[in-house]
N, C-alpha and C positions, 0 to 999 in steps of 0.2 A: 458272389462266386460259388458259394456252397449250394445255393438254390439252383443255379444253372447246372452244376455237376449232378445234383440229385435228379433234375429233370431229364438230363441226358441219359443217366442210368435207367430211369423209369421208361423212357421211350425205347431204348435198346431192348430192355427186358420184355416189354409188350410186343415189340416187333418180332423178336425171336420166338416168343410164345405163339404169335399169330402164324408165323412161317411154319412152325412145327405142326400146328393143328391143320393148316392147309395142306402141308406135305402128306400127312397121314391120310387126310380125306382124298387126296389125289391118288395115292397108292391104292386105297380101297376101291375108288371108282375105276381106275385102270384095270384092276383085277376083275371087277364085276363085268366091265365091258369086254374084256378078253375072253371071259367064260360064256358070255351071252351074245353080244352083238357080233363079235368077230366070227364065231362059227357060223352064225346065220348068214352074214354077208358073204362069206367064202362059199357056203353051200348054195345059196340062192343066186348070187350074181357071178361067182367065179368058180365054176365047177372044176376047172382044170388047175386051180391054185392049190399049192401044198400048204396046209395050215402051219407047218413048222417053219416056213420061209416068210410068212407074212406077219409083221408086227402090228400092234395097235397103232403105232405111229404111222406105219404104212397105210393103214386104213384111213386115218385122218388126212394123210397126204392125198389119198384118192379123191377126197371131197374137192380138193383144189384142182386135181386133174380133171374131174368131171366138169367143174365150173369152167376150167380153161378150154375144154373141148367144146362146150356150148358157145363160148366166146369165139373160138376159131370158126365154128360153123356159121355164126352170124357174120363174121368178117368175110368169110368166103362168099357168102351171098351178096354182101354189100360191095366188096372190092372185086372188080372184074379182072380178067386177063392174067398176065404173068404175076402180078402182085398177089392175086388171090391164090395162085398155085404156090407161091413162095410161103404164104401164111400157112397153107395146108401142110407144106413140107416141114416148116418149123414146128407145127403142132405134132406131126408124126415123130419128129426127133424128141420132142418133149415127152411124148408117151413112152418112147423107148427108154429114156433116162429114168422117168418115174417108175416105169415097170421094173427096172433093175433094182430100184430102191425099195419098192413096195413088195416085190416078189410076185407080181401079177404080169402076165405076158402083155406085150405092148399092143396086141390086137384085141385084147379082151374088151376094152372100152368101145373100140370102133365096131365090134361085132354086136355090142349090146344095143338094144332098141332105145329109142328116145324116151319112151315111158319108163322103161326099166332104169335108164340113166338118171332120169329125174327123181325116181323113187330112191335110188342109191344116194343121190345128192342130199335129199331131205333127211334120210336116215343118218348120214354122216354129219350133216349140219346140226341135227338134234343132239348127236353125241358130243360135238364140240361145245354146244351150249351147256350141256350137263357138266362137262369137264371144267368149263369156265366159272361155274357157279361158286365153288369154294374160293376161288380168287376174288370174285366180286364180294362175297359175304365176308371174307377175311379183310379186304380193304375197307369195307363199310364198318366192320367191327373196330378195326384199328383207328379209323378216322373218328368214330364216335367216342372212343376212350380218350384219344388225344384232345378232342374238342372239350370233353368233360374236364380233363385235367387242366387245360388252359383256363377254363372258366373258374375252376377251384383256385388256381393260382391268382387269377384276377380278383376273386373275392377276398383271398387272404391279403393281397396287396392293399385292397381298399380298407380292410379291417385294420391293417398296420398303419395306413395313412390316417384313419380316423383316430386311432390310439395315439399316434404321433401328434396330431393336432390337439387332442385333449391334453396330453402332457405338456405340450408347448404353451398352450393357453394357461394351464395351471402354473407352470414355471414363470411365465411373464407376470402373472398376478402376484406370485410370491416375490419376484424381483422388484416389482413396483412397490410392494409393501416394504421390502428391505431397503429400497432407496428412499422411500418416504420417511421412514423412521429416522435414519441419520440426517436427512435433509432438514427435518423438523428440529432435531437437536442442534445442528449447525446454525440454522436460521435463528433459533431462540438464543443460543449462546452468543452468536455474533451481535445480535441486537442488544443483549444485555451488556456486552463489552462496549459497543458503540455509545450506549446511553449512560456509561459510567455507573452501572448498577452493581458491578462486581467489585468487591474489596480487592485491594492490591495483592494481598497474600493469596487470593484464590484465582487470580487471572491466569497464572500458569496452568492450573488445573483445567480451566475452561479452554485454553488454547490447545492443551494436549488432547482433550476430548474432541475438539473440532478437527484436529489433525487425524485422529484415529477414525472418526466417522467419514472424513473425506477420503482417507485411504480405502476404507471399506467400499464406498461408492465407486471409486476408481477401479477397484478389483472387480466388482460386478459388471461394470461397463466393459472392461477389458475382456472378461470371460465371454460376454455376448459378442463382442467384435471378433475374438479369436474363433468362436464357433462358426459364425457366419463365414469368416474367411476360409477356414479349413474345409468347410462343407461346400464351397463354391467350386464351379468348374474351372475357373481361372487360376486357382491356387496351385502352384507347382513347388517342388522341392529343389534345393540347390545341393545336388548330390556330389560329394567329393570324398576322396579317401580319408578316412578318419580312424584314429586309434581309439577303439571303444573303451579300452582300459583307462586311458588318460581322461576321456570324456566323463566316465562314471566317477573317477577319482576326483575330478574337479567339482562335480555335483555334490559329492559327499563332503568335500572341504567347505563348500559354500554354506552347508546347513550344520556344520559341526557345532558352532556356537549356540544355535537355536536348540539343538539336541541336548547340549549340556545344560542350558537354561531350563529345559523341561525335566531335568533330573533323569535323563535317559542315557543309555550307552549305545554307541554305534559300533556294531561288529562289522569289520570290513575284511573282505577277502578278494583282492584284485591282483591278478598276476602282474609282475614287473615287465614282462615282455609285451611287444606290440601285437595287438589283434586288429589288423586293418580291415575295415568294412567300408562300403559305399553308403554314405548317409549325409543328411542335412544336419550338421552339427548343432545349429541353433535350435531347430525343431525337436531333435531327439533329446537335447538337454532339457528342453521344456517338459517333455514327457516324464523324464526321470525326476526332475524337480517337482512336478505335480504329484508324483507318487510319494515322494518324501514329505511334501507338505501335507498330504492327506494322512500319512502315517502319524505325523505330529498332531494334526488338528483333531482327528477323529479317534484318538486313543487317550487313555488317562495318562497323567504325568507319571514318569518313571517307567513307561513302557520302553523296552529295548527294541532297537531297530537293527536290521541287517542289510548290508549292501554287498552284493556278490557279482563276480563275473566268472562264469564257468564255461570252459570249452570242451565240447564233446567231439565225436568224429565228424558229424555233419552239421553241427550248429553251435552257436555261442548263446549262452543264457545270461541275461542281465536280470538280477533278482533284487527286489526291494521287499524285505520281510519285516514282520514285527510280531511280538508275543502278546498283543492286545486281544480283546474279545473277538470271538468268531462272528462272522456275518451270517445271518439266517440264509438258508439255501435259496428260498424264494427271492430274497433281495439280491443274493449273489448272482443268480441267473440273469438278472436284469441290470446289473451294476454298470455295464458299458452303454446302456441305452441313453440317448439324450434326454435331459430334463428329469432323469431319475435320481433320487437321493436315497441312499441306503440308511442314513441316520434320520430318525424321526424328529430329532431336535435340530433340523436343518438351519433354522433361523439363528439359534443360539450359537451354532458352531460354524456358521458362514458357508454352508454348502450351496451350490447352485444347481447341481445335477448336470453340469456341462463339462467339468474338468476331465473325467475319465472318457467321456465321449470324444472330446477333442483329442485326447491321448490316443485312443483307438484309431481315429481317422488318420492321424499322423503315422502311426505304426503300420497301418494297412497300406498307405501310400508308399512306404518304404519296401513293401513286400515282406514285412515281418509279421509276427503274431504276438498277441498279448493275452494272457489268461490269469485268472485269479485261482490260486490253489490254497486249500485249507486242510487242516488235519482231518482225517488221518492220511490223506493223499500226499501231504507235504513230507511225511516221514520217509517216503521213497527216495527223496533227493538228499544227497550227501550235504552235510553242513547245516541243514535246516531243521534238525530234530528239535531244537529248543524254541522254535518259532511256531505260532499258531496259524498264520496266514501269510501269503506272499503274492505279489504281482510279478509274473515271469514274462519277460520279453524274449522271444525266440528268434534268433537271427540266423538264417541259413548261411552256411559257408559256401561261397561261390568261387570257382577258379577264375582268375583274371584272364 
């Protein structure tokens, strides 16, 4: 959407600039023709014409009149009888009308010889060609810039696609590695248990390890499935009136025990009143849950978390914040891209690089926005002074 908006603004700017240049060129040409060609035409072809009553537009109209006169003469010769006389009568009336517009007497053309009429026609035709040149050049210049811009856009899209493919292949390789490691563990532990090679006192430990590794594999597969589903054309949201305050409150309650187990504190500021929005409750909950999971997973134990709902005049903000380490700017700029992992120890912390991309897809489908804000920008938002970074979902307030 942003790319289309930028393209639209670019085309409008180029179009207006081209129109301005062409308009200036036309004004200059009309001024030159009025000072040179117009006096010559009036003096040589229309001795009885008043220069003050004949405009440059009138002179151009004369070219059409001359051409019309030639056509009338040809038709008079070809069409016999009353029909020919009718054509001549219509031609005379046309001369009277154009004469009143151009300021030239209606019999000026009929009194003019054929050679002189032809010369007048070619002079005026040449003037019209000169006047049209800025339009032709302006159109050609505009077309060249537009074609060049579209080619640049095409090249950028191809580069994005190549980068997308590279990151996807790298991510698939990483996930294959992440799947193979727990699968090897599960296979080895299961075989050891089935062959009765594990002492009874350690069987619980082995079974726990199998459960953890299986859960990890299931998480990876679910991430892949969710990404493919949300990125497909057939995926739609079940939009219903939802109290965003209650939804966020439920997400916070679900993670409360995990936050306590991590030695962290959850600071909550959610209004008691209803803030009704149109949303897919299940999908929006998944986004907030993903943000809370990331805050727990990618920060040290004891990191405090914040969960806020703030209503402004034109939007509602849902904020998941923490006082953990800041994310490098380069990584922060790409954090919503698919297959991108901001933490270099992705394997040890279990990141796939898909969670935030899925979250952004869901948020965009709702017509909302999601951004990462870090200090010092975060200090501008009330209640967030103690936090280092925050993911902010912006929900526009719409009248029903």
